[in-house]
N, CA, C and O of each residue as an XYZ file, in Angstrom:
232
protein
N      29.761    -77.179     22.661
C      29.089    -77.954     23.675
C      29.827    -79.269     23.867
O      30.149    -79.957     22.899
N      30.090    -79.610     25.107
C      30.808    -80.841     25.416
C      29.834    -81.923     25.871
O      28.957    -81.674     26.698
N      29.995    -83.116     25.326
C      29.180    -84.261     25.709
C      30.125    -85.366     26.148
O      31.032    -85.747     25.408
N      29.911    -85.877     27.349
C      30.722    -86.984     27.851
C      29.816    -88.075     28.385
O      28.655    -87.835     28.718
N      30.363    -89.271     28.460
C      29.660    -90.414     29.031
C      30.486    -90.871     30.216
O      31.648    -91.247     30.062
N      29.884    -90.840     31.408
C      30.644    -91.222     32.596
C      30.640    -92.740     32.808
O      30.008    -93.481     32.055
N      31.348    -93.184     33.833
C      31.552    -94.610     34.059
C      30.312    -95.361     34.526
O      30.351    -96.586     34.647
N      29.213    -94.659     34.790
C      27.995    -95.364     35.189
C      27.252    -95.957     33.992
O      26.249    -96.649     34.167
N      27.739    -95.690     32.775
C      27.116    -96.212     31.553
C      27.019    -97.731     31.610
O      27.988    -98.413     31.945
N      25.828    -98.260     31.276
C      25.612    -99.707     31.257
C      25.505   -100.253     29.835
O      25.154   -101.417     29.641
N      25.804    -99.424     28.852
C      25.800    -99.807     27.433
C      24.462   -100.408     27.009
O      24.420   -101.414     26.300
N      23.374    -99.782     27.450
C      22.034   -100.295     27.137
C      21.625   -100.029     25.696
O      20.777   -100.735     25.152
N      22.219    -99.017     25.076
C      21.921    -98.707     23.684
C      20.832    -97.679     23.474
O      20.516    -97.353     22.330
N      20.249    -97.158     24.540
C      19.177    -96.163     24.390
C      19.671    -94.932     23.642
O      18.986    -94.439     22.746
N      20.837    -94.437     23.993
C      21.355    -93.228     23.338
C      21.610    -93.470     21.859
O      21.312    -92.618     21.022
N      22.158    -94.622     21.543
C      22.446    -94.946     20.152
C      21.154    -95.070     19.336
O      21.117    -94.677     18.170
N      20.103    -95.610     19.942
C      18.840    -95.742     19.215
C      18.194    -94.379     18.971
O      17.471    -94.207     17.990
N      18.447    -93.412     19.851
C      17.897    -92.067     19.691
C      18.756    -91.224     18.762
O      18.227    -90.454     17.960
N      20.076    -91.357     18.858
C      20.977    -90.487     18.083
C      22.239    -91.252     17.673
O      23.309    -91.071     18.254
N      22.090    -92.095     16.678
C      23.230    -92.918     16.239
C      24.312    -92.106     15.540
O      25.429    -92.591     15.360
N      23.993    -90.869     15.140
C      25.009    -90.009     14.535
C      26.078    -89.610     15.551
O      27.225    -89.349     15.186
N      25.693    -89.564     16.832
C      26.613    -89.121     17.880
C      27.076    -90.270     18.767
O      28.245    -90.326     19.149
N      26.171    -91.184     19.096
C      26.506    -92.239     20.060
C      26.655    -93.591     19.386
O      25.891    -93.950     18.490
N      27.660    -94.333     19.840
C      27.814    -95.728     19.453
C      28.189    -96.499     20.716
O      28.769    -95.944     21.650
N      27.852    -97.777     20.728
C      28.098    -98.594     21.915
C      29.291    -99.498     21.668
O      29.327   -100.256     20.698
N      30.257    -99.407     22.551
C      31.393   -100.338     22.573
C      31.329   -100.979     23.955
O      30.330   -101.630     24.262
N      32.334   -100.829     24.793
C      32.223   -101.292     26.179
C      31.260   -100.395     26.943
O      30.590   -100.827     27.881
N      31.206    -99.144     26.522
C      30.224    -98.171     26.991
C      29.957    -97.243     25.823
O      30.590    -97.361     24.773
N      29.036    -96.331     25.996
C      28.717    -95.408     24.905
C      29.932    -94.540     24.576
O      30.665    -94.101     25.462
N      30.123    -94.308     23.282
C      31.210    -93.479     22.783
C      30.581    -92.316     22.021
O      29.599    -92.495     21.300
N      31.154    -91.124     22.186
C      30.610    -89.913     21.576
C      31.432    -89.528     20.354
O      32.660    -89.462     20.414
N      30.742    -89.274     19.246
C      31.360    -88.728     18.036
C      31.273    -87.208     18.163
O      30.271    -86.608     17.775
N      32.305    -86.595     18.696
C      32.295    -85.157     18.997
C      32.013    -84.280     17.785
O      31.418    -83.211     17.923
N      32.427    -84.713     16.609
C      32.246    -83.884     15.423
C      30.779    -83.780     15.000
O      30.426    -82.884     14.234
N      29.926    -84.676     15.483
C      28.516    -84.673     15.092
C      27.603    -84.021     16.129
O      26.407    -83.865     15.881
N      28.141    -83.642     17.274
C      27.312    -83.118     18.358
C      26.568    -81.845     17.954
O      25.357    -81.758     18.158
N      27.252    -80.872     17.395
C      26.644    -79.568     17.091
C      25.449    -79.687     16.147
O      24.467    -78.960     16.295
N      25.528    -80.589     15.192
C      24.438    -80.743     14.228
C      23.265    -81.558     14.761
O      22.213    -81.625     14.125
N      23.443    -82.178     15.923
C      22.422    -83.076     16.468
C      22.089    -82.772     17.923
O      21.692    -83.673     18.662
N      22.241    -81.535     18.344
C      22.149    -81.200     19.761
C      20.795    -81.538     20.378
O      20.748    -81.966     21.531
N      19.699    -81.361     19.651
C      18.393    -81.701     20.214
C      18.288    -83.200     20.511
O      17.759    -83.598     21.549
N      18.790    -84.018     19.597
C      18.778    -85.468     19.802
C      19.728    -85.886     20.916
O      19.451    -86.834     21.652
N      20.846    -85.181     21.041
C      21.794    -85.463     22.119
C      21.131    -85.210     23.472
O      21.261    -86.014     24.396
N      20.426    -84.097     23.579
C      19.729    -83.789     24.835
C      18.634    -84.802     25.122
O      18.428    -85.184     26.274
N      17.928    -85.241     24.085
C      16.896    -86.265     24.252
C      17.519    -87.570     24.745
O      16.970    -88.230     25.628
N      18.662    -87.937     24.175
C      19.357    -89.157     24.597
C      19.825    -89.048     26.044
O      19.730    -90.012     26.804
N      20.324    -87.890     26.421
C      20.769    -87.687     27.803
C      19.597    -87.839     28.772
O      19.735    -88.455     29.828
N      18.452    -87.278     28.410
C      17.260    -87.394     29.248
C      16.765    -88.835     29.342
O      16.219    -89.240     30.368
N      16.955    -89.608     28.274
C      16.469    -90.981     28.235
C      17.408    -91.983     28.888
O      17.011    -93.119     29.146
N      18.637    -91.586     29.157
C      19.614    -92.505     29.741
C      19.115    -92.995     31.107
O      18.869    -92.185     32.000
N      18.964    -94.317     31.275
C      18.401    -94.831     32.525
C      19.291    -94.648     33.750
O      18.808    -94.723     34.880
N      20.576    -94.413     33.544
C      21.491    -94.238     34.673
C      22.107    -92.836     34.719
O      22.969    -92.567     35.556
N      21.674    -91.951     33.835
C      22.163    -90.576     33.834
C      23.636    -90.457     33.495
O      24.332    -89.591     34.025
N      24.113    -91.323     32.616
C      25.549    -91.356     32.307
C      25.993    -90.291     31.308
O      27.186    -90.006     31.203
N      25.058    -89.703     30.579
C      25.413    -88.722     29.544
C      25.378    -87.331     30.152
O      24.362    -86.890     30.689
N      26.512    -86.652     30.054
C      26.641    -85.305     30.601
C      26.801    -84.305     29.457
O      27.728    -84.404     28.653
N      25.884    -83.343     29.398
C      25.909    -82.316     28.352
C      26.215    -80.991     29.014
O      25.480    -80.543     29.894
N      27.307    -80.362     28.590
C      27.722    -79.078     29.197
C      27.827    -78.010     28.140
O      28.161    -76.866     28.448
Protein backbone atom coordinates (compact mmCIF):
# COMPACT_ATOMS: atom_id res chain seq x y z
CA UNK A 1 0.00 0.00 0.00
CA UNK A 2 1.36 3.39 -0.98
CA UNK A 3 0.85 6.46 1.19
CA UNK A 4 1.82 9.92 -0.04
CA UNK A 5 1.33 13.46 1.19
CA UNK A 6 0.59 15.98 -1.53
CA UNK A 7 1.56 19.65 -1.65
CA UNK A 8 -1.70 20.83 -0.09
CA UNK A 9 -0.37 19.70 3.33
CA UNK A 10 -0.47 22.54 5.88
CA UNK A 11 1.61 20.68 8.50
CA UNK A 12 -1.19 20.90 11.07
CA UNK A 13 -0.02 17.78 12.89
CA UNK A 14 -3.34 15.91 12.88
CA UNK A 15 -1.86 12.88 11.13
CA UNK A 16 1.11 12.75 13.47
CA UNK A 17 -1.16 12.91 16.53
CA UNK A 18 -3.21 9.98 15.18
CA UNK A 19 -0.33 7.84 13.88
CA UNK A 20 3.12 9.02 14.91
CA UNK A 21 4.61 5.67 13.86
CA UNK A 22 4.01 6.63 10.22
CA UNK A 23 3.72 10.42 10.07
CA UNK A 24 6.08 13.13 11.22
CA UNK A 25 5.90 16.85 10.55
CA UNK A 26 8.77 18.73 8.94
CA UNK A 27 7.92 21.40 6.34
CA UNK A 28 5.00 19.10 5.59
CA UNK A 29 4.02 15.64 6.74
CA UNK A 30 6.57 12.93 5.99
CA UNK A 31 5.67 9.24 5.67
CA UNK A 32 7.71 6.43 7.23
CA UNK A 33 6.99 3.86 4.50
CA UNK A 34 8.37 0.94 6.50
CA UNK A 35 5.70 1.40 9.20
CA UNK A 36 2.65 1.72 6.94
CA UNK A 37 1.73 -1.99 6.71
CA UNK A 38 1.67 -2.47 10.48
CA UNK A 39 -0.44 0.66 11.05
CA UNK A 40 -2.83 0.72 8.09
CA UNK A 41 -5.99 1.33 10.14
CA UNK A 42 -4.41 4.37 11.80
CA UNK A 43 -3.09 5.58 8.45
CA UNK A 44 -6.60 5.50 7.01
CA UNK A 45 -7.94 7.30 10.09
CA UNK A 46 -5.27 9.99 9.66
CA UNK A 47 -6.13 10.38 5.98
CA UNK A 48 -9.80 10.82 6.85
CA UNK A 49 -8.93 13.38 9.53
CA UNK A 50 -6.67 15.50 7.32
CA UNK A 51 -8.40 18.90 7.05
CA UNK A 52 -7.10 19.52 3.52
CA UNK A 53 -7.16 15.95 2.17
CA UNK A 54 -3.41 15.89 1.64
CA UNK A 55 -2.89 12.21 2.54
CA UNK A 56 -3.37 9.82 -0.35
CA UNK A 57 -3.70 6.10 0.38
CA UNK A 58 -3.55 3.76 -2.62
